Each structure stands twice: as structure tokens, then as C-alpha cells.
C-alpha positions as CSV (number, residue, x, y, z in Angstrom):
1,M,-45.6,-12.6,-45.1
2,Q,-45.9,-9.6,-47.7
3,R,-43.4,-6.9,-47.7
4,S,-46.2,-4.1,-46.9
5,S,-47.1,-6.1,-43.5
6,I,-43.2,-6.5,-42.4
7,F,-43.0,-2.6,-43.3
8,A,-45.9,-1.9,-41.0
9,A,-44.6,-4.1,-38.4
10,V,-41.2,-2.3,-38.4
11,L,-43.2,1.0,-38.4
12,C,-45.4,0.2,-35.6
13,A,-42.2,-1.3,-33.4
14,L,-40.3,2.1,-34.2
15,A,-43.5,4.2,-33.3
16,T,-43.8,2.4,-29.9
17,S,-40.0,2.9,-29.1
18,L,-40.1,6.3,-30.0
19,A,-43.3,6.6,-27.7
20,Q,-41.4,5.0,-24.8
21,A,-38.3,7.2,-25.2
22,Q,-40.7,10.4,-24.9
23,T,-42.8,9.3,-21.9
24,P,-41.1,10.3,-18.7
25,A,-39.8,7.4,-16.7
26,A,-41.1,6.4,-13.2
27,P,-38.8,7.5,-10.6
28,A,-36.3,4.6,-9.9
29,T,-36.6,2.6,-6.8
30,P,-33.8,1.0,-5.0
31,A,-34.9,-2.4,-6.2
32,D,-34.8,-1.1,-9.7
33,V,-31.2,0.5,-9.6
34,P,-28.4,-1.9,-9.7
35,A,-25.6,-2.2,-7.3
36,P,-22.4,-0.8,-9.0
37,P,-19.8,-3.5,-9.9
38,M,-17.3,-4.1,-7.5
39,V,-13.8,-3.5,-9.3
40,V,-10.6,-4.5,-7.6
41,G,-8.0,-2.3,-7.6
42,S,-10.3,0.5,-8.1
43,A,-9.9,4.1,-7.0
44,T,-13.3,4.0,-5.1
45,P,-12.5,4.8,-1.3
46,G,-13.4,2.5,1.4
47,P,-15.2,3.5,4.1
48,A,-14.0,6.4,6.4
49,A,-12.1,5.4,9.7
50,E,-14.4,7.4,12.1
51,Q,-15.5,4.5,14.0
52,L,-14.4,0.8,14.5
53,I,-15.7,-1.2,11.7
54,V,-15.6,-4.7,12.2
55,I,-15.9,-7.2,9.2
56,D,-16.5,-11.0,9.8
57,N,-14.6,-12.7,6.9
58,K,-15.1,-16.4,8.6
59,V,-17.3,-16.9,11.5
60,G,-15.6,-19.2,14.1
61,M,-17.2,-22.4,15.7
62,G,-15.0,-22.5,18.6
63,R,-14.9,-21.0,22.2
64,E,-15.9,-17.2,22.4
65,A,-13.6,-14.5,23.2
66,T,-15.1,-12.6,26.2
67,T,-13.6,-9.9,28.7
68,G,-11.1,-11.5,31.1
69,S,-10.2,-14.3,28.6
70,T,-6.7,-14.9,27.5
71,V,-6.8,-14.8,23.7
72,Y,-4.3,-16.2,21.0
73,M,-4.4,-14.0,17.8
74,H,-2.5,-14.0,14.5
75,Y,-2.5,-10.8,12.6
76,S,-1.1,-8.5,10.0
77,G,-1.5,-4.8,10.5
78,W,-1.4,-2.1,7.7
79,L,-1.9,2.0,7.8
80,Y,-5.4,2.3,6.6
81,R,-5.4,3.8,3.2
82,P,-9.2,3.9,1.8
83,L,-7.8,4.4,-1.9
84,A,-5.3,1.6,-1.6
85,K,-6.3,-1.9,-2.9
86,Q,-8.2,-3.5,-0.2
87,M,-7.5,-0.3,1.9
88,H,-4.3,-1.8,2.9
89,G,-1.4,0.6,3.2
90,K,2.0,0.1,4.2
91,L,2.4,-3.3,6.3
92,F,3.8,-2.6,9.5
93,D,3.3,-5.6,11.7
94,S,2.5,-9.6,11.3
95,S,2.7,-12.4,13.6
96,V,2.2,-14.7,10.4
97,G,5.2,-17.0,10.6
98,R,5.7,-16.4,14.3
99,E,3.8,-17.6,17.5
100,P,0.4,-16.0,18.0
101,L,0.1,-13.0,20.3
102,D,-1.8,-13.6,23.5
103,F,-3.1,-11.2,25.9
104,I,-5.9,-10.7,28.3
105,L,-9.1,-9.2,26.2
106,G,-10.5,-6.1,28.0
107,A,-7.2,-5.6,30.2
108,G,-6.2,-2.7,28.3
109,R,-3.0,-4.3,27.2
110,V,-3.6,-3.7,23.4
111,I,-5.0,-0.8,21.8
112,K,-8.8,0.0,22.5
113,G,-9.9,-0.9,18.9
114,W,-8.3,-4.5,19.4
115,D,-10.2,-4.8,22.9
116,Q,-13.6,-3.9,21.3
117,G,-13.1,-5.4,18.0
118,I,-12.0,-9.1,19.3
119,Q,-15.0,-9.4,21.7
120,G,-17.4,-12.1,20.5
121,M,-15.0,-13.8,18.0
122,R,-15.0,-17.5,18.2
123,V,-12.2,-19.8,17.7
124,G,-11.3,-20.3,14.2
125,G,-13.0,-17.0,13.2
126,K,-11.4,-14.1,10.9
127,R,-12.2,-10.3,11.2
128,T,-10.9,-7.3,9.5
129,L,-10.6,-4.6,12.0
130,I,-10.8,-0.8,10.6
131,I,-9.6,1.1,13.6
132,P,-9.9,5.0,13.8
133,A,-6.6,6.8,15.3
134,E,-8.7,7.4,18.3
135,L,-9.0,3.7,19.2
136,A,-5.3,3.2,17.8
137,Y,-2.4,5.5,19.1
138,G,-4.2,8.6,18.6
139,S,-2.0,11.6,18.4
140,R,1.2,10.0,19.5
141,A,3.4,8.0,17.3
142,A,3.4,4.2,18.0
143,P,6.4,2.7,19.6
144,G,9.0,1.9,17.1
145,G,8.0,4.9,15.0
146,N,6.3,2.9,12.2
147,I,2.9,4.4,12.7
148,P,2.6,7.7,12.4
149,P,0.6,10.3,14.7
150,N,-3.5,10.0,14.1
151,S,-3.3,7.2,11.7
152,A,-6.3,4.8,11.1
153,L,-5.2,1.0,11.1
154,I,-6.5,-1.9,9.3
155,F,-5.9,-5.5,10.7
156,D,-6.6,-8.8,9.6
157,V,-7.1,-11.1,12.7
158,E,-7.5,-14.6,13.3
159,L,-8.6,-16.1,16.8
160,V,-6.5,-19.0,17.2
161,D,-7.5,-19.7,20.7
162,V,-9.3,-18.7,24.1
163,K,-8.3,-19.9,27.6
């Protein structure tokens, strides 16, 4: 290939690039816009705790938790902090290393967020529950004083058994 033809090819490529840069781009559609990368430990806030948020981390295959059944749960509970790593603030309670907590689902023996958020789980399932203050302890502090008034909570729960 001669030098003049290489030079002409480079000029054509440069001219094409400049022309494309000056042409207004078509508006991006949602399919064209890549999702932002997930960065662990970033300062990106989690979802607002304005309503109960249920995240299935593992769907169980056993019996289903329904109103009136006795459920056996392992759990860990934290203050909900949308800017904290995995939105988990201070740990205030956990059944890990102890016997599972058991209660009758829907009987009002636990906070409303649990009665609603555990509904429909199957044995072996794991969920994260983000519970707004209104479905937790509301404007009063929790017994023991480790949960301040008006606190949203986040629980990682596992359904161990249903009877």
C-alpha cells in the first residue's frame, strides 16, 4: 500500500469521527443506558423505609408459613441505615447460636412487619425485611432500650420450621 493511500484512509477515518461527534445523538432508551455498577461499601443509599420491603435471598421448598401456623425463625436484627454497608446499622438482637424464635403468625405477638413479611415464606427460605418504624415499634422505644423511637429496622430471617 502506498503512503498516499494510507494517509487518505487516515483522513477519511478522522473526518468520519469528527462528523459523528458533531451529529446530535439520538436520545438514549432505557435499554441503551447501562446500569450503574454496584459498588460494595459505597455511599449510595438503600431504599427508603417508607413501607415494608421484602427481599427473598433464598426461596424455601418446605411448608408455607400461613396465618395461624406456628413458625420457627432464626433472625438477626439491625437498625436500618440506608448509607451503611448492606444498609445494616447497629446489631440489636440475634437468635444465631440459640434456639429459633417460635410464634403464631398473624397473632400480633411480634411486630407487624414480621407478621406481614414472613407470610408466604417456605421452610428453608431466607429473607431480608426492611421494616418502617410504623410496622416496628413506632414512636416508642423498644423494650430494653436498644432500639430508639421512630427507628426503621432491617432483619435477616430464616424460616426453620412450620407447624
